[in-house]
C-alpha positions as CSV (number, residue, x, y, z in Angstrom):
1,M,-95.3,-84.9,-3.0
2,M,-92.6,-87.4,-3.6
3,K,-92.1,-91.1,-6.0
4,Y,-93.1,-93.4,-3.8
5,D,-96.1,-91.8,-2.5
6,S,-97.4,-91.4,-5.9
7,V,-96.0,-95.5,-7.1
8,Y,-98.4,-96.7,-3.9
9,A,-101.4,-94.2,-5.1
10,T,-101.7,-95.6,-8.5
11,L,-100.8,-98.8,-6.9
12,E,-103.4,-98.5,-4.6
13,K,-106.3,-97.8,-7.6
14,Y,-105.2,-101.6,-8.9
15,F,-105.1,-103.5,-5.2
16,I,-108.7,-103.7,-5.6
17,P,-110.7,-107.5,-5.8
18,P,-110.5,-109.8,-6.0
19,I,-106.9,-110.1,-5.2
20,N,-107.1,-114.3,-4.5
21,A,-103.2,-115.3,-4.5
22,P,-99.6,-113.2,-4.0
23,S,-99.8,-113.6,-7.7
24,D,-102.4,-111.5,-8.3
25,Y,-100.4,-108.8,-6.8
26,I,-97.2,-109.0,-9.2
27,A,-99.7,-109.2,-12.2
28,Q,-101.9,-106.1,-11.0
29,M,-98.0,-104.0,-10.5
30,R,-97.2,-104.7,-13.7
31,N,-100.3,-103.4,-15.2
32,A,-100.9,-100.4,-13.2
33,R,-98.7,-98.1,-16.1
34,L,-98.5,-99.6,-19.8
35,K,-96.5,-96.1,-20.3
36,Q,-93.8,-96.6,-17.9
37,P,-93.8,-100.2,-16.1
38,Y,-93.1,-100.7,-12.8
39,H,-89.7,-102.7,-12.9
40,I,-90.3,-105.7,-10.8
41,K,-88.2,-107.6,-8.5
42,V,-90.0,-111.0,-7.4
43,V,-88.0,-112.7,-4.3
44,D,-87.9,-116.3,-2.9
45,Y,-86.2,-117.6,-0.2
46,T,-83.2,-117.5,-2.5
47,F,-82.7,-113.5,-2.4
48,F,-81.8,-114.4,1.0
49,K,-78.6,-114.5,2.3
50,N,-76.7,-114.8,6.0
51,Y,-74.3,-111.3,6.0
52,E,-72.7,-113.5,9.6
53,S,-71.5,-116.0,8.4
54,V,-69.0,-114.3,6.0
55,P,-66.0,-112.3,8.3
56,F,-65.7,-109.0,7.2
57,N,-68.7,-108.0,10.2
58,I,-68.1,-104.5,11.4
59,H,-69.0,-106.0,15.0
60,S,-69.6,-102.4,16.0
61,L,-71.0,-99.2,14.8
62,R,-69.3,-97.6,18.2
63,P,-66.7,-94.4,17.9
64,G,-66.4,-94.7,21.8
65,K,-65.8,-97.5,24.0
66,K,-66.1,-96.5,27.6
67,A,-69.0,-95.5,29.5
68,G,-69.7,-91.3,28.9
69,E,-68.0,-91.3,24.9
70,P,-70.0,-91.3,22.0
71,V,-72.3,-94.6,20.7
72,A,-73.8,-95.1,16.8
73,T,-76.9,-93.4,17.6
74,D,-74.3,-90.2,17.3
75,I,-73.8,-90.7,14.1
76,R,-74.6,-88.2,11.8
77,A,-72.5,-89.5,8.6
78,L,-71.0,-92.2,7.3
79,E,-68.7,-92.5,4.6
80,Y,-67.9,-96.6,3.9
81,R,-64.6,-97.2,1.2
82,N,-63.9,-99.9,-0.5
83,N,-60.5,-101.0,0.4
84,G,-63.3,-101.5,3.7
85,E,-62.0,-98.2,5.7
86,I,-65.5,-96.9,6.9
87,L,-64.9,-93.4,8.3
88,F,-67.8,-91.6,10.3
89,K,-69.0,-87.8,11.3
90,L,-70.5,-86.9,14.5
91,R,-71.3,-83.1,13.5
92,H,-72.3,-83.0,10.5
93,T,-69.5,-80.0,9.2
94,D,-66.9,-82.3,11.3
95,T,-64.1,-84.2,8.6
96,F,-64.4,-88.3,8.8
97,Q,-62.8,-90.0,11.5
98,F,-61.4,-93.4,11.0
99,L,-63.7,-95.9,12.3
100,P,-62.0,-97.4,15.4
101,Q,-62.3,-101.2,14.7
102,K,-60.6,-104.0,13.7
103,Q,-58.8,-104.5,10.4
104,Q,-59.4,-108.7,9.2
105,K,-57.4,-109.1,6.4
106,R,-59.4,-109.6,2.7
107,T,-58.3,-113.0,1.5
108,G,-61.0,-112.0,-1.8
109,H,-64.0,-111.7,-3.0
110,V,-66.3,-113.7,-0.8
111,V,-69.4,-114.4,-1.2
112,P,-72.6,-114.9,1.4
113,E,-74.0,-118.4,2.0
114,L,-77.6,-118.7,1.5
115,L,-80.2,-117.3,4.5
116,Y,-82.9,-120.3,4.4
117,Y,-82.3,-123.9,1.5
118,H,-86.7,-123.9,1.5
119,P,-88.9,-122.1,1.9
120,I,-90.1,-120.8,5.6
121,P,-92.8,-123.4,6.8
122,I,-96.1,-121.5,7.7
123,A,-97.4,-122.4,11.8
124,E,-99.9,-125.9,10.7
125,S,-103.3,-123.6,11.9
126,K,-102.0,-120.5,10.0
127,W,-102.3,-123.5,6.8
128,K,-105.8,-124.5,7.9
129,C,-107.3,-121.3,8.3
130,L,-105.8,-120.8,4.4
131,Q,-107.4,-124.1,3.9
132,E,-110.7,-122.4,5.1
133,L,-110.4,-119.5,2.8
134,K,-110.6,-121.6,-0.6
135,N,-114.6,-121.3,0.0
136,V,-114.3,-118.4,-0.8
137,I,-111.2,-117.8,-3.7
138,A,-111.8,-119.4,-7.5
139,K,-110.5,-123.0,-8.2
140,D,-107.5,-121.2,-10.0
141,H,-105.6,-120.7,-6.7
142,H,-106.4,-123.8,-4.6
143,T,-103.4,-125.5,-5.3
144,F,-101.0,-122.7,-4.9
145,Y,-103.0,-123.1,-1.2
146,D,-102.3,-126.5,-1.0
147,N,-98.7,-126.8,-1.6
148,L,-97.9,-124.2,0.8
149,P,-95.0,-126.0,2.8
150,F,-96.3,-126.0,6.2
151,Q,-95.5,-127.4,10.2
152,K,-96.9,-128.9,13.5
153,D,-97.5,-126.0,15.8
154,N,-94.8,-125.9,18.9
155,K,-97.4,-126.3,21.8
156,T,-94.5,-124.4,23.7
157,T,-93.7,-121.5,21.9
158,K,-92.9,-118.2,23.5
159,G,-95.7,-116.8,26.0
160,K,-97.7,-119.8,25.0
161,K,-98.2,-122.5,27.1
């Protein structure tokens, strides 16, 4: 049995109703193993970074340039070095080769910006459905559902008219 199968099986036993809010999952995960508790990292919108703005991004992993030359799905192994060099193998038995790419000058340590500056709002229709759930949820959790950010539904969303 793989380690994650064991974790899943253990947690599945603890995810029994009632689960009124996401915080209930966290509490049940913490109580799942008392001797060797799981390390839980609760993330919010500030966890996500915008790596598009980092100037050292790789624009393509494709080792070839023309039709018929190797593509990214042909790569079997990648090696990233601290100096920014990227090497690849097309076969496991091959030696590593440098990935052809334009080298950009490093100007020091770059910290990516936040991807989101506030919680992502849900659609108003979804928010209304969640408000209806409050009829069957303990009152202790109503504030959580009341404070969820939402925005008016866009009538011209893709695929809908």
